[in-house]
N, C-alpha and C positions, 0 to 999 in steps of 0.2 A: 373956785378953780377945781377942775377935775384932774385927778392924778392919772398917769398913764395906765396904771393897773385898775383903774376904776372906769371901765368902759361900760356904757349903758347897753341895754339889750337891743335898742334900735341901731346903735352904732355897730354892734356885733353882727346884727342882721345885714347891715349895709356892707360891711367888710366881707361877710360870707357871700353876698350877692356879687360883689366885685371879684372875689376869688373865683366864683363859678363862671362869671363872664370871661375872665382872663384864661381860665382853663378851657372853656368852650372855644375861644378864639385861637388858642394854641392848637387844639385838636383840628379845628377847621383849616388852619394854615398847614398842618401836617397832611390832611386829606388833599388839599389843593396841590401840595408839593408831590405827593404820591401820584395823583392824577396826571400832573404834568410829566412826571418821569415815565408813566405808562404810555401817555400820548407820544412822547418823544421816541420811545422804544418801538411803538407800532409804526410811526412814520418812517423810522429808519428801516424797519423790516420791509415795509411796503416799497420804499425807494429801492432797496436792494433787490427785491423780487422783480420790480418793474425794470430795473436796469438789466438784470439777467435775461428777462423775457425779451427786452428790446435788442440786446446783443445777439440772442439766438435768432430772432426774426431777421436782423440785418445780415447775419452770417448765412442764413438760408436764402435770403434774397440775392446776396452776392453769388452764391453757388448757382442759383437758378439763372441769373443773368450771364454768368460765365459760360454755362452750358448753352444758353441761347446764342451767345456770341460765337461759340465754337461751331454750332450747327449752321448759323448764318454764313460764317466764313467758308465752311465746307460747301454750302450751296453756291456761293459766289465763285469759289474756285472751280467748282464743277461747271458752272455756266461759262466761265472764262475759258477753261480748257476746251469745252465743246465748241465755243465760238472760234477759238484759235484753230482747232482741228478742221472745222468747216472751212475757214478761210484758206488754210493750207491746201485742203483738197480742191477748193475752187481754183486756186492758183495753179495747181498741178494739172488740172483739166483744161486750162486755157491753152489753145494752140496758137502758135504764132505763124504768120504768113510773111516770112522775111522777104520773099520775092516781091509780093505786093507792096510791102513797106518801102523797099528800095526803089521800086518803080515810081511810087508816089513822091518819094524824096527827090529823085532825079527830075521828075516832071516839074516839081515846085522850084527847085534850084535853077532849072534851065528856062523857066518861063520869062517872058518879057514883062517889064514893069507895067502895072495896071491890069494885069490878067491873073490876079491871085486866086480868084474863085474857080478858074479852070482846072486847077490841080486836083480837085476833088473828083 
Protein backbone atom coordinates (compact mmCIF):
# COMPACT_ATOMS: atom_id res chain seq x y z
CA UNK A 1 0.00 0.00 0.00
CA UNK A 2 1.23 3.45 -0.96
CA UNK A 3 1.19 6.12 1.68
CA UNK A 4 -0.09 9.64 0.80
CA UNK A 5 3.33 11.18 1.04
CA UNK A 6 4.74 8.45 -1.13
CA UNK A 7 3.55 9.65 -4.57
CA UNK A 8 5.32 8.23 -7.54
CA UNK A 9 6.93 10.37 -10.22
CA UNK A 10 4.27 9.45 -12.81
CA UNK A 11 1.49 10.38 -10.39
CA UNK A 12 3.22 13.68 -9.71
CA UNK A 13 3.44 14.26 -13.43
CA UNK A 14 -0.32 13.44 -13.84
CA UNK A 15 -1.23 15.84 -11.04
CA UNK A 16 0.99 18.48 -12.61
CA UNK A 17 -0.72 17.98 -16.01
CA UNK A 18 -4.16 18.14 -14.39
CA UNK A 19 -3.19 21.34 -12.55
CA UNK A 20 -1.97 22.83 -15.84
CA UNK A 21 -5.22 21.85 -17.60
CA UNK A 22 -7.34 23.36 -14.82
CA UNK A 23 -5.26 26.54 -14.88
CA UNK A 24 -5.57 26.74 -18.69
CA UNK A 25 -9.36 26.18 -18.49
CA UNK A 26 -9.67 28.95 -15.88
CA UNK A 27 -7.66 31.32 -18.10
CA UNK A 28 -9.81 30.40 -21.12
CA UNK A 29 -12.99 31.02 -19.10
CA UNK A 30 -11.62 34.43 -18.03
CA UNK A 31 -10.79 35.29 -21.66
CA UNK A 32 -14.29 34.25 -22.81
CA UNK A 33 -15.84 36.33 -20.03
CA UNK A 34 -13.72 39.37 -20.94
CA UNK A 35 -14.62 38.92 -24.63
CA UNK A 36 -18.34 38.74 -23.77
CA UNK A 37 -18.10 41.89 -21.65
CA UNK A 38 -16.32 43.71 -24.50
CA UNK A 39 -18.91 42.49 -27.03
CA UNK A 40 -21.75 43.63 -24.75
CA UNK A 41 -20.12 47.04 -24.35
CA UNK A 42 -19.66 47.44 -28.12
CA UNK A 43 -23.24 46.35 -28.81
CA UNK A 44 -24.54 48.84 -26.26
CA UNK A 45 -22.40 51.64 -27.71
CA UNK A 46 -23.57 50.88 -31.25
CA UNK A 47 -27.20 50.67 -30.19
CA UNK A 48 -26.92 54.05 -28.49
CA UNK A 49 -25.16 55.57 -31.50
CA UNK A 50 -27.78 54.14 -33.88
CA UNK A 51 -30.65 55.33 -31.67
CA UNK A 52 -29.25 58.85 -31.57
CA UNK A 53 -28.72 58.81 -35.33
CA UNK A 54 -32.26 57.53 -35.89
CA UNK A 55 -33.72 60.17 -33.57
CA UNK A 56 -31.81 62.90 -35.42
CA UNK A 57 -32.97 61.63 -38.83
CA UNK A 58 -36.59 61.45 -37.63
CA UNK A 59 -36.36 64.96 -36.17
CA UNK A 60 -34.97 66.30 -39.47
CA UNK A 61 -37.64 64.51 -41.50
CA UNK A 62 -40.40 65.88 -39.27
CA UNK A 63 -39.05 69.41 -39.70
CA UNK A 64 -38.82 68.91 -43.46
CA UNK A 65 -42.39 67.59 -43.67
CA UNK A 66 -43.73 70.39 -41.48
CA UNK A 67 -42.08 72.93 -43.78
CA UNK A 68 -43.52 71.17 -46.85
CA UNK A 69 -46.95 71.20 -45.19
CA UNK A 70 -46.68 74.92 -44.50
CA UNK A 71 -45.64 75.66 -48.10
CA UNK A 72 -48.45 73.51 -49.53
CA UNK A 73 -51.02 75.13 -47.22
CA UNK A 74 -49.87 78.56 -48.37
CA UNK A 75 -50.16 77.48 -52.03
CA UNK A 76 -53.66 76.10 -51.48
CA UNK A 77 -54.76 79.19 -49.54
CA UNK A 78 -53.41 81.39 -52.32
CA UNK A 79 -55.25 79.36 -54.99
CA UNK A 80 -58.43 79.51 -52.91
CA UNK A 81 -58.18 83.27 -52.41
CA UNK A 82 -57.51 83.82 -56.12
CA UNK A 83 -60.45 81.62 -57.13
CA UNK A 84 -62.72 83.36 -54.61
CA UNK A 85 -61.64 86.81 -55.81
CA UNK A 86 -62.18 85.77 -59.44
CA UNK A 87 -65.66 84.53 -58.56
CA UNK A 88 -66.50 87.74 -56.70
CA UNK A 89 -65.30 89.85 -59.65
CA UNK A 90 -67.31 87.70 -62.04
CA UNK A 91 -70.43 88.20 -59.94
CA UNK A 92 -69.84 91.97 -59.74
CA UNK A 93 -69.58 92.16 -63.53
CA UNK A 94 -72.87 90.35 -64.15
CA UNK A 95 -75.52 92.81 -65.24
CA UNK A 96 -79.11 92.08 -64.55
CA UNK A 97 -81.87 92.96 -66.93
CA UNK A 98 -84.77 93.22 -64.52
CA UNK A 99 -87.21 94.52 -67.15
CA UNK A 100 -86.60 91.51 -69.40
CA UNK A 101 -86.89 89.16 -66.40
CA UNK A 102 -90.23 90.57 -65.31
CA UNK A 103 -91.54 90.56 -68.91
CA UNK A 104 -90.68 86.87 -69.23
CA UNK A 105 -92.19 86.14 -65.83
CA UNK A 106 -95.45 87.90 -66.69
CA UNK A 107 -95.60 86.19 -70.05
CA UNK A 108 -95.09 82.80 -68.42
CA UNK A 109 -97.62 83.38 -65.66
CA UNK A 110 -100.26 84.74 -68.07
CA UNK A 111 -99.98 82.07 -70.75
CA UNK A 112 -102.63 79.46 -71.32
CA UNK A 113 -101.99 75.83 -70.36
CA UNK A 114 -100.17 73.79 -73.00
CA UNK A 115 -98.18 76.76 -74.35
CA UNK A 116 -95.22 76.68 -71.92
CA UNK A 117 -92.61 76.91 -74.68
CA UNK A 118 -93.90 80.24 -75.97
CA UNK A 119 -92.62 82.13 -72.93
CA UNK A 120 -89.04 81.84 -74.11
